C-alpha positions as CSV (number, residue, x, y, z in Angstrom):
1,M,9.4,5.3,15.3
2,K,10.3,1.7,14.5
3,Q,12.7,1.2,11.7
4,W,10.4,-1.0,9.6
5,I,7.9,1.9,9.3
6,Y,10.3,3.9,7.1
7,P,10.3,1.4,4.1
8,L,6.5,1.3,4.3
9,L,6.4,5.1,4.1
10,I,8.5,5.0,1.0
11,I,6.3,2.4,-0.6
12,F,3.1,4.4,0.2
13,A,4.7,7.6,-1.1
14,A,5.7,5.9,-4.3
15,S,2.3,4.3,-4.7
16,C,0.7,7.8,-4.6
17,Y,2.7,8.7,-7.7
18,G,1.2,5.6,-9.4
19,I,-2.3,7.1,-9.7
20,L,-1.1,10.3,-11.3
21,S,-1.0,9.2,-14.9
22,T,-4.5,7.8,-14.7
23,I,-5.9,11.0,-13.1
24,I,-4.2,13.1,-15.8
25,K,-5.8,10.9,-18.5
26,L,-9.2,11.4,-16.8
27,A,-8.6,15.1,-16.9
28,I,-7.8,14.9,-20.6
29,Q,-11.0,13.0,-21.2
30,D,-12.8,15.8,-19.4
31,G,-11.5,18.3,-21.9
32,Y,-8.3,19.7,-20.3
33,T,-4.8,19.5,-21.6
34,A,-2.0,17.5,-19.8
35,A,-0.2,20.8,-19.1
36,E,-3.3,22.3,-17.5
37,A,-3.7,19.2,-15.3
38,V,0.0,19.2,-14.3
39,T,0.0,22.9,-13.5
40,S,-3.1,22.5,-11.3
41,Q,-1.3,19.7,-9.5
42,Y,1.6,21.9,-8.5
43,F,-0.3,25.1,-7.6
44,V,-3.0,23.4,-5.6
45,G,-0.3,21.2,-4.0
46,F,1.5,24.3,-2.8
47,F,-1.8,25.8,-1.5
48,I,-2.5,22.6,0.5
49,A,1.1,22.6,1.9
50,L,0.6,26.3,2.9
51,L,-2.6,25.4,4.7
52,I,-1.0,22.5,6.5
53,F,1.9,24.8,7.7
54,V,-0.5,27.5,8.9
55,F,-2.7,25.1,10.9
56,V,0.1,22.9,12.3
57,R,2.9,25.4,12.9
58,R,1.0,28.7,13.2
59,K,4.1,30.9,12.8
60,V,6.1,32.6,10.1
61,P,8.3,30.0,8.3
62,K,12.0,30.4,8.7
63,F,13.9,29.5,5.6
64,G,17.0,27.3,5.7
65,G,18.8,24.7,3.7
66,G,18.4,26.9,0.6
67,V,20.2,24.8,-2.0
68,T,18.7,21.5,-0.8
69,L,15.1,22.7,-0.9
70,L,15.6,24.6,-4.1
71,L,16.9,21.5,-5.8
72,A,14.2,19.3,-4.3
73,G,11.5,21.6,-5.7
74,L,13.3,21.9,-9.0
75,F,13.6,18.1,-9.5
76,T,10.0,17.6,-8.4
77,A,8.9,19.9,-11.2
78,T,11.3,18.7,-13.9
79,T,10.4,15.1,-13.4
80,G,6.7,15.7,-14.3
81,T,7.7,18.0,-17.1
82,V,10.2,15.8,-18.9
83,Y,8.0,12.7,-18.4
84,G,5.2,14.5,-20.1
85,Q,7.6,15.3,-23.0
86,A,8.5,11.6,-23.3
87,I,4.9,10.6,-23.6
88,E,4.5,12.9,-26.6
89,Y,7.2,10.9,-28.5
90,M,6.5,7.4,-27.3
91,P,3.7,5.2,-26.0
92,A,2.9,5.8,-22.3
93,S,3.8,2.2,-21.5
94,L,7.3,2.7,-22.9
95,A,7.6,6.0,-21.2
96,V,6.9,4.3,-17.9
97,V,9.7,1.8,-18.6
98,M,12.1,4.7,-19.3
99,L,11.0,6.5,-16.1
100,F,11.7,3.3,-14.1
101,Q,15.4,3.5,-15.1
102,F,15.6,5.6,-11.9
103,T,16.0,2.4,-10.0
104,W,19.5,1.7,-11.3
105,V,20.3,5.5,-11.8
106,G,19.5,6.0,-8.1
107,M,21.7,3.1,-7.2
108,L,24.5,4.5,-9.3
109,F,24.2,7.9,-7.6
110,D,24.3,6.3,-4.1
111,C,27.4,4.2,-5.1
112,I,29.2,7.3,-6.4
113,A,28.2,9.4,-3.3
114,K,29.4,6.7,-0.9
115,R,32.3,5.4,-3.0
116,R,31.1,1.8,-2.9
117,L,30.2,-1.0,-5.2
118,P,26.6,-2.2,-5.4
119,K,25.7,-5.1,-3.1
120,R,24.9,-8.4,-4.7
121,I,21.4,-8.4,-3.4
122,E,20.9,-4.9,-4.8
123,V,21.9,-6.1,-8.3
124,I,19.7,-9.1,-8.1
125,S,16.8,-6.9,-7.0
126,L,17.4,-4.5,-9.9
127,L,17.3,-7.4,-12.4
128,F,13.9,-8.5,-11.0
129,L,12.6,-4.9,-11.2
130,F,13.8,-4.4,-14.7
131,G,12.3,-7.6,-16.0
132,G,9.1,-7.1,-14.1
133,T,8.7,-3.5,-15.4
134,I,9.0,-4.7,-19.0
135,L,6.3,-7.3,-18.5
136,A,4.0,-5.1,-16.3
137,A,4.2,-2.2,-18.8
138,G,2.9,-4.5,-21.6
139,I,5.6,-3.7,-24.2
140,I,6.6,-7.2,-25.1
141,D,5.1,-7.1,-28.6
142,A,5.6,-3.4,-29.1
143,D,7.4,-2.1,-32.2
144,L,10.2,0.3,-31.1
145,S,11.7,1.0,-34.5
146,G,9.6,4.2,-35.0
147,I,10.5,5.8,-31.7
148,P,12.5,9.1,-32.3
149,W,15.6,9.8,-30.4
150,Q,13.9,12.7,-28.5
151,G,11.6,10.2,-26.8
152,W,14.5,8.1,-25.5
153,A,16.2,11.3,-24.4
154,W,13.2,12.7,-22.5
155,G,12.5,9.3,-21.0
156,M,16.0,9.0,-19.7
157,A,15.9,12.6,-18.4
158,S,12.8,11.7,-16.4
159,A,14.6,8.8,-14.7
160,V,17.7,11.0,-13.9
161,S,15.4,13.7,-12.6
162,F,13.5,11.4,-10.3
163,A,16.6,9.7,-9.0
164,S,18.0,13.2,-8.3
165,F,14.9,14.1,-6.4
166,V,15.2,11.0,-4.2
167,M,18.9,11.7,-3.6
168,I,18.3,15.3,-2.6
169,N,15.6,14.2,-0.2
170,S,18.1,12.0,1.6
171,R,19.7,15.2,2.8
172,Q,18.4,16.4,6.2
173,V,18.0,20.1,6.8
174,E,19.1,20.9,10.4
175,G,16.5,22.6,12.5
176,M,13.7,22.3,9.9
177,D,10.5,20.5,10.6
178,T,8.7,18.4,7.9
179,E,5.9,20.9,7.4
180,T,8.3,23.7,6.7
181,R,10.3,21.5,4.3
182,L,7.1,20.5,2.5
183,L,6.1,24.2,2.2
184,F,9.3,25.4,0.6
185,T,9.8,22.3,-1.6
186,S,6.3,22.7,-3.0
187,F,6.8,26.5,-3.4
188,F,10.0,26.0,-5.5
189,A,8.3,23.3,-7.5
190,A,5.3,25.6,-8.3
191,I,7.8,28.4,-9.3
192,A,9.5,26.0,-11.7
193,I,6.2,24.8,-13.2
194,F,5.4,28.5,-13.8
195,F,8.1,28.4,-16.5
196,F,7.5,24.9,-17.8
197,Q,3.7,24.4,-18.1
198,S,0.5,26.5,-18.3
199,P,0.6,29.1,-15.4
200,E,-2.1,31.2,-17.2
201,I,-4.8,28.9,-15.8
202,V,-4.3,30.6,-12.4
203,W,-5.1,34.2,-13.5
204,N,-7.5,33.5,-16.4
205,G,-9.8,31.6,-14.0
206,T,-9.5,28.1,-15.7
207,L,-8.2,26.6,-12.5
208,F,-11.3,27.6,-10.5
209,N,-13.8,26.7,-13.2
210,E,-15.8,23.4,-13.4
211,N,-13.7,20.3,-12.6
212,L,-10.1,21.3,-13.0
213,W,-9.7,22.3,-9.4
214,V,-11.0,18.8,-8.4
215,Y,-8.3,17.2,-10.5
216,G,-5.8,19.6,-9.1
217,L,-6.8,18.7,-5.5
218,I,-6.4,15.0,-6.2
219,L,-3.1,15.4,-8.1
220,G,-1.8,17.9,-5.5
221,L,-2.5,15.6,-2.6
222,F,-1.1,12.4,-4.2
223,G,1.6,14.0,-6.4
224,I,3.0,16.8,-4.1
225,V,1.9,16.8,-0.5
226,I,1.8,13.2,0.6
227,P,4.9,11.9,-1.3
228,I,7.1,14.9,-0.5
229,Y,6.0,14.8,3.1
230,L,6.7,11.1,3.5
231,F,9.9,11.1,1.4
232,S,11.2,13.9,3.6
233,I,10.7,11.7,6.7
234,A,11.7,8.3,5.4
235,V,14.4,8.8,2.7
236,P,17.1,10.0,5.2
237,K,16.4,6.9,7.2
238,V,16.2,4.4,4.4
239,G,18.9,5.8,2.0
240,T,19.0,6.6,-1.7
241,A,19.7,3.0,-2.9
242,M,16.9,1.3,-1.0
243,T,14.5,4.1,-1.7
244,S,15.1,3.7,-5.5
245,I,14.2,0.0,-5.1
246,L,11.1,0.5,-2.9
247,S,9.8,3.2,-5.2
248,A,9.2,0.6,-7.9
249,A,5.8,0.2,-6.1
250,E,4.7,3.0,-8.3
251,L,4.3,0.8,-11.4
252,P,2.0,-1.9,-10.0
253,V,-0.3,0.9,-8.6
254,A,-0.2,2.7,-12.0
255,V,-1.3,-0.5,-13.8
256,T,-4.0,-1.3,-11.2
257,A,-5.4,2.3,-11.3
258,S,-5.6,2.2,-15.1
259,V,-7.5,-1.1,-15.0
260,I,-10.0,0.1,-12.4
261,L,-10.5,3.7,-13.4
262,L,-9.9,3.6,-17.2
263,S,-11.1,0.0,-17.8
264,E,-7.9,-0.9,-19.5
265,A,-7.2,-4.6,-20.2
266,L,-4.9,-6.5,-17.8
267,T,-2.9,-9.3,-19.4
268,I,-1.4,-12.3,-17.7
269,F,2.1,-11.0,-18.6
270,Q,1.3,-7.8,-16.7
271,V,0.2,-9.8,-13.7
272,I,3.4,-11.8,-13.8
273,G,5.4,-8.5,-14.1
274,I,3.7,-7.0,-11.1
275,I,4.5,-10.1,-9.0
276,I,8.1,-10.0,-10.1
277,I,8.3,-6.3,-9.2
278,V,7.0,-7.0,-5.7
279,I,9.6,-9.8,-5.3
280,G,12.4,-7.5,-6.4
281,M,11.2,-4.8,-4.0
282,T,11.2,-7.2,-1.0
283,L,14.5,-9.0,-1.6
284,P,16.8,-6.4,0.0
285,T,14.6,-6.0,3.0
286,I,14.4,-9.8,3.5
287,A,18.2,-10.0,3.1
288,Q,18.8,-7.3,5.7
289,R,16.5,-9.0,8.2
290,R,18.3,-12.3,7.7
291,L,21.7,-10.7,8.3
292,K,20.3,-8.9,11.4
293,Y,19.0,-12.1,13.0
294,N,21.9,-14.5,12.0
């Protein structure tokens, strides 16, 4: 597989996460709670991963890489959980900005792990991403004085959790194929959600009634199966630092999805912010290509 494919896989995987908040809002409008929607995401996601494994591999899965897969599943679950807590204490737009601190947190993790200083182009890219995120999230005129400390804490926790998820996925598990890794990661994530959200929807029949399973199918595909599968393939090739930068694609997709599906207003500042984010995402790749051919 050509090397340029891997960054595209990261961008596509991150873009899948971008539609989740909009789908959850649609589920809430349909009468479900956010906890029920998130729970359906993880349980249906695991069921889809199980079906993929059965049809593709057709054998009993062999477990390996215990700590790596356990942590990958745990951080998958905790990211959604603590992000949901942040939204309870602050506007969703501000919670998105807090989540997007994973860009520099992921960079910090990579620098510590590799005992290096950040590259100049990485710092420039992060500055573009941070400025673009503030504009794209539409919080320029927001009053932040009434935000309790819990909101800031939960928001920062979501950033650390997602950065940790990206870093864990940079570890390869020897002898394990992608389908098996997806199966076990989604399994551990579902187990973690069992303690954090609303597992009772599975045995009281709510998950299989009316439309919740439809939301679970969409959320499971775009929030569990596709991103975990693609991250498992691409993150080890791209690296934690670059993945953190490319994952900023999530925000433009989130804004676009809310405009299309929820009919939310799109301001000129948000458009400018999206453009700045795209520039920030592409800068490191352009710099690498110039160094390669010079």
